[in-house]
N, C-alpha and C positions, 0 to 999 in steps of 0.2 A: 398363284396367290398374288393378290394385289399388294404392291409395295406401299402405296400411298395411304392405306388404311391403318397400318400398324405404326405405333410410335417408335421412337429411337430406343435402342436397347443398350444399357450401360453395364459394363462388367466391373466387378469389385467395388460396389457402392458400400460405404461404411455405414453401419447401423449402430446407434448408441441407445441403450436402454436406460431407464431411470434407476435400475438396480445396479448399474455400473458395468454391465456386460457390453463388450464391443465385438462385432463380427462383421464379415463382409458377405454380400449377396449380389446376385445379378438382378437388376430391376429396370423399369422404364422411367424411374424418377432419378434425375442426376443429383449428385451432391450427397452430403451426409444426411441420414434420416434419423429422427428421434422417435422412439416408440415407448409406450408405457409398460407393456409386458412383452417378454420374449420367452423362448423355450427354456431359459434357465430359471425364470421366476414365476411362470404361469403354473397354477396348481394342477392343471390337467397333465402336465409333463412331470411334475414333482409330487408324487403321491406321498412321499415321506414327510414333506413339509406341510401338508394339508392338516388342518385341525379338524378332527372327526368328532361329531356330536353323537352322543348315544341317544337314540330316539326310543322312547318308551311306547309300547303298544297300549291298546285299550285295557287289556287285562292288568298290566302292571300299574296303570294309573288307578284303576278300580281298587286293586288290593292296597295301594297306598292310602286311598281315602278310607277304606275299611279299617286299617290300622289306626288312623287318626280318630275315627269315630269310636273305636273300642277304647282308646285311651281317654277320650272325653266322657264317654258314657259310664265308665267305671265309677261306682259310688266311692266317695271319699270317706274313709273310716274316721270316726270321731273318737278321740281318747276319752275314756271315762276316768273321773277323779275319784 
């Protein structure tokens, strides 16, 4: 393996995340690194913290529209005096 191709390898580089997490890694970049997301705050690793949207299918949307149309199309009964 050619030694002049590869960069220097630094052990125990401190990583600071914006969520407040701090940990050490081995990297080719010296000094402390600042990252936006880490394994503690990324949604792919924390499925409990992810906000899940309920996606409605075509049939559910159609049935909701039908209910609205039924309410609108019902005749309003007039009171007789």
